[in-house]
C-alpha positions as CSV (number, residue, x, y, z in Angstrom):
1,M,-0.4,15.3,11.2
2,E,1.0,13.7,14.7
3,K,4.1,11.6,13.8
4,Q,2.6,8.5,15.5
5,D,-1.0,9.0,13.8
6,F,0.8,9.3,10.5
7,E,3.1,6.1,11.1
8,K,-0.2,4.4,11.8
9,L,-1.9,5.5,8.9
10,L,1.1,4.8,6.7
11,L,1.2,1.1,8.0
12,K,-2.6,0.7,7.7
13,A,-2.3,1.9,4.0
14,S,0.4,-0.6,3.3
15,F,-1.5,-3.4,5.1
16,S,-4.5,-2.4,2.9
17,C,-2.7,-2.7,0.0
18,M,-1.4,-5.8,0.9
19,V,-4.9,-7.5,1.4
20,C,-6.7,-5.5,-1.2
21,D,-6.2,-8.3,-3.6
22,G,-7.4,-11.0,-1.1
23,S,-4.2,-12.6,0.1
24,I,-1.2,-12.0,2.3
25,E,2.1,-12.9,0.8
26,K,5.6,-13.5,2.6
27,N,7.2,-10.9,0.3
28,E,4.8,-8.2,1.0
29,L,4.8,-8.9,4.8
30,D,9.0,-8.9,4.7
31,L,8.8,-5.7,2.9
32,I,6.6,-3.8,5.0
33,R,8.8,-4.8,8.0
34,T,11.8,-3.5,6.1
35,L,10.2,-0.3,5.0
36,F,9.5,0.6,8.6
37,Q,12.9,-0.7,10.0
38,A,15.0,1.3,7.3
39,S,12.8,4.4,7.7
40,S,13.1,7.3,10.2
41,F,9.8,6.1,11.8
42,N,10.0,4.9,15.2
43,E,6.9,5.4,17.0
44,I,5.6,1.9,16.1
45,Q,7.7,-0.5,18.0
46,N,6.3,-3.8,16.8
47,V,5.1,-3.8,13.2
48,D,4.0,-7.3,13.5
49,D,1.9,-6.7,16.5
50,V,-0.1,-3.9,14.7
51,M,-0.3,-5.9,11.5
52,N,-2.0,-8.7,13.9
53,Q,-4.4,-6.4,15.2
54,F,-5.5,-5.3,11.7
55,I,-5.7,-8.7,10.8
56,N,-8.1,-9.3,13.6
57,E,-10.0,-6.4,12.6
58,I,-10.1,-7.2,8.8
59,N,-11.3,-10.9,9.7
60,Q,-14.0,-9.3,12.0
61,K,-15.1,-6.3,9.7
62,G,-14.1,-7.8,6.1
63,K,-14.2,-5.1,3.4
64,D,-15.6,-2.3,6.0
65,F,-12.0,-2.4,7.4
66,L,-10.6,-1.1,4.3
67,R,-13.8,1.4,4.0
68,L,-12.8,2.4,7.1
69,F,-9.0,3.2,6.1
70,L,-10.4,5.1,3.3
71,R,-12.8,7.4,5.3
72,E,-9.7,8.0,7.8
73,L,-7.2,8.8,4.9
74,K,-9.9,10.9,3.2
75,Q,-10.0,13.0,6.4
76,A,-6.4,13.2,7.4
77,D,-4.7,16.3,6.6
78,L,-1.4,15.1,5.1
79,S,1.5,17.2,4.1
80,L,3.0,16.8,0.6
81,E,5.8,14.8,1.9
82,E,3.5,12.5,4.1
83,E,1.4,12.0,0.9
84,I,4.6,10.9,-1.3
85,S,5.5,8.7,1.4
86,L,2.2,7.1,1.6
87,I,2.4,6.5,-2.1
88,D,6.1,5.2,-1.8
89,F,4.8,2.6,0.9
90,S,1.7,1.6,-1.1
91,L,3.1,1.0,-4.3
92,K,6.3,-0.8,-2.7
93,T,3.8,-3.2,-1.3
94,I,1.6,-3.6,-4.5
95,Y,4.8,-4.5,-6.3
96,S,6.5,-6.7,-3.9
97,D,4.9,-9.9,-4.6
98,F,5.8,-9.4,-8.3
99,D,2.1,-9.9,-9.4
100,V,-0.1,-6.7,-9.9
101,K,-3.6,-7.5,-10.0
102,Y,-5.9,-5.0,-11.5
103,N,-8.1,-4.8,-8.0
104,E,-4.7,-3.5,-6.6
105,I,-4.6,-0.7,-9.5
106,K,-8.1,0.0,-8.7
107,F,-7.8,0.3,-4.9
108,F,-4.7,2.3,-5.4
109,K,-6.4,4.8,-7.9
110,T,-9.2,5.3,-4.8
111,I,-6.5,6.1,-2.5
112,R,-5.1,8.6,-4.9
113,S,-8.3,10.1,-5.2
114,Y,-8.0,11.2,-1.6
115,L,-4.7,13.0,-2.0
116,K,-3.9,16.3,-3.1
117,I,-0.6,15.6,-4.8
118,T,-0.8,16.1,-8.5
119,N,0.2,13.3,-11.1
120,E,2.9,15.4,-12.6
121,A,4.5,15.6,-8.8
122,I,4.0,11.8,-8.4
123,L,5.9,11.0,-11.5
124,E,8.5,13.5,-10.5
125,A,9.0,12.0,-7.3
126,F,8.7,8.4,-9.0
127,P,9.8,8.8,-12.5
128,S,9.9,4.8,-12.9
129,N,8.7,1.6,-11.3
130,D,12.6,1.1,-10.7
131,I,12.4,2.7,-7.5
132,F,10.1,0.2,-6.4
133,L,11.9,-2.6,-7.6
134,E,15.3,-4.2,-7.4
135,K,17.6,-4.3,-10.4
136,S,17.8,-8.2,-10.4
137,F,14.3,-8.4,-11.1
138,Q,14.7,-6.9,-14.8
139,L,12.4,-9.7,-16.4
140,I,9.6,-9.4,-14.1
141,K,9.8,-5.6,-14.0
142,E,8.9,-5.8,-17.7
143,K,5.6,-7.5,-17.0
144,L,4.4,-5.4,-14.2
145,P,2.5,-2.3,-14.9
146,S,4.5,1.2,-14.8
147,I,3.7,4.0,-12.4
148,E,1.9,5.8,-15.4
149,Q,-0.8,2.8,-15.3
150,F,-1.5,3.7,-11.7
151,L,-2.0,7.3,-12.6
152,E,-3.8,6.8,-15.9
153,N,-6.2,9.6,-16.5
154,D,-9.6,8.5,-16.0
155,I,-12.3,11.3,-16.1
156,I,-12.5,11.9,-12.4
157,T,-15.8,13.3,-11.1
158,D,-17.5,12.4,-8.1
159,N,-19.8,9.9,-9.7
160,Y,-16.5,8.4,-11.3
161,L,-14.8,8.0,-7.7
162,E,-18.0,6.6,-6.2
163,K,-18.3,4.1,-8.9
164,L,-14.4,2.9,-8.7
165,H,-15.0,2.7,-4.8
166,D,-18.2,0.7,-5.2
167,E,-17.0,-1.3,-7.8
168,Y,-14.0,-2.4,-5.9
169,F,-15.9,-3.4,-3.0
170,T,-18.9,-5.0,-5.0
171,N,-16.5,-7.4,-6.9
172,T,-14.0,-7.8,-4.0
173,S,-14.1,-10.5,-1.4
174,L,-11.7,-11.1,1.4
175,P,-11.0,-14.4,3.1
176,Q,-10.2,-14.8,6.8
177,F,-6.4,-14.1,7.3
178,E,-4.2,-15.9,9.8
179,A,-2.1,-13.8,12.0
180,I,1.6,-13.3,10.9
181,S,4.7,-15.0,12.2
182,T,7.9,-13.6,13.4
183,F,10.1,-11.2,11.4
184,N,12.4,-13.2,8.8
185,V,16.0,-11.9,9.4
186,A,17.2,-13.4,6.3
187,F,15.1,-11.2,4.4
188,M,16.5,-8.1,5.9
189,D,20.1,-9.7,5.3
190,S,19.7,-10.3,1.7
191,M,18.1,-6.6,1.3
192,K,21.5,-5.2,2.7
193,E,23.4,-7.1,0.3
194,N,22.0,-5.4,-2.5
């Protein structure tokens, strides 16, 4: 996949994982900004502008924004490395507010169903949720789901995936989101200290 197209898909994946529970938390926004600034990705110059564009789209389209993202993901021809990056950014976003809701797990499972990577390869790349969380959050980590819970083996059939997809979109409602504000430099500085 072209680098610019993949970066936009990666940002859309993180954004979708952020809003799939019906809220946008400051920790999630700060993490997404940090992930893109700290990565080798450099095609997207202003992450906030793109996320504000996504907010406008989701406010207009509602859950159809997420359906369109999933359709785009399903059609994407991603390398194994790109799939690992997408999983990494998605799970870091989900974990970043320290409150993982079952809707987020269901949404991640839907994302997972469109990837070719095996569960074994995911567990090898991400042996625990320690990779996604700072060591200073030990008490919180124990209350959050493990990576295995995101990969729990449901009986995967086309009917199951359709039911999972339909159940998420039937039982989830999304509010109107406000545009995000400018980048919080203090958050970046605190990440460098760890």
